[in-house]
C-alpha positions as CSV (number, residue, x, y, z in Angstrom):
1,I,-5.1,-11.5,-22.2
2,S,-1.3,-14.1,-21.2
3,A,0.7,-15.4,-24.4
4,N,-0.6,-19.1,-22.0
5,Q,-3.6,-19.1,-21.4
6,G,-3.4,-22.7,-20.2
7,I,-1.6,-21.2,-17.3
8,T,-3.2,-18.4,-15.8
9,D,-6.6,-19.3,-17.0
10,K,-8.7,-20.4,-13.6
11,N,-5.6,-19.8,-12.2
12,A,-5.3,-17.7,-8.8
13,C,-2.3,-16.5,-9.6
14,Y,-3.0,-14.7,-12.2
15,S,-6.0,-12.2,-12.6
16,L,-6.8,-9.2,-14.8
17,N,-8.2,-6.6,-12.0
18,G,-6.1,-4.6,-10.8
19,A,-4.5,-3.2,-13.8
20,V,-4.2,1.0,-13.7
21,Y,-3.8,3.3,-16.9
22,G,-3.1,6.2,-17.3
23,I,-3.5,8.9,-19.7
24,Y,-1.8,11.6,-20.8
25,W,-1.3,14.5,-22.7
26,S,2.3,13.8,-23.8
27,V,4.4,11.1,-24.3
28,E,7.6,12.7,-22.6
29,D,4.4,12.7,-19.8
30,A,3.9,9.6,-20.5
31,K,7.2,8.3,-20.0
32,A,7.7,10.3,-16.7
33,D,4.0,9.8,-15.1
34,R,3.5,12.8,-14.5
35,N,0.5,14.8,-15.2
36,R,-1.6,12.5,-15.6
37,Q,-5.0,13.5,-17.0
38,E,-6.9,10.3,-16.1
39,T,-6.9,6.9,-15.3
40,L,-8.5,3.6,-15.7
41,T,-8.9,0.3,-13.8
42,T,-8.9,-2.8,-14.9
43,D,-12.2,-5.1,-13.0
44,A,-11.9,-9.0,-13.9
45,D,-13.1,-9.6,-16.8
46,G,-10.5,-6.5,-17.9
47,N,-12.3,-4.4,-18.4
48,S,-11.7,-0.6,-17.2
49,N,-14.0,2.5,-15.8
50,E,-14.9,4.7,-18.3
51,V,-13.5,8.4,-18.5
52,G,-14.6,11.7,-20.3
53,L,-11.6,13.3,-22.4
54,Y,-12.0,16.7,-24.9
55,A,-11.7,15.1,-28.7
56,G,-7.5,14.9,-29.1
57,I,-4.5,13.4,-29.4
58,Y,-3.8,10.4,-25.7
59,Y,-1.4,8.7,-24.8
60,V,-2.0,5.6,-22.6
61,K,0.4,4.1,-20.2
62,E,-0.6,1.1,-18.0
63,V,1.4,2.1,-14.8
64,T,0.7,-0.8,-12.4
65,A,0.0,-4.9,-14.1
66,P,-2.1,-7.0,-12.2
67,A,-1.6,-10.1,-9.5
68,G,0.9,-12.2,-11.7
69,Y,1.5,-10.1,-14.9
70,E,4.9,-7.6,-15.2
71,L,4.9,-4.0,-16.8
72,C,6.3,-3.8,-20.3
73,N,8.2,-1.1,-21.5
């Protein structure tokens, strides 16, 4: 969500649609955006698709910010 919802809510310049998150086995792979295991993409409500993963520890990194937002590292 936005830190200033008074600006972003109902403002066509901002959208949750299209944020892309990569899922990785290691933090090193996440930092370099390599060996991505799966990809999650959000819809206009901020919900993403579902993916199937084996049990384990994964790292998630936002690789593409939606319209009006910046990537935070």
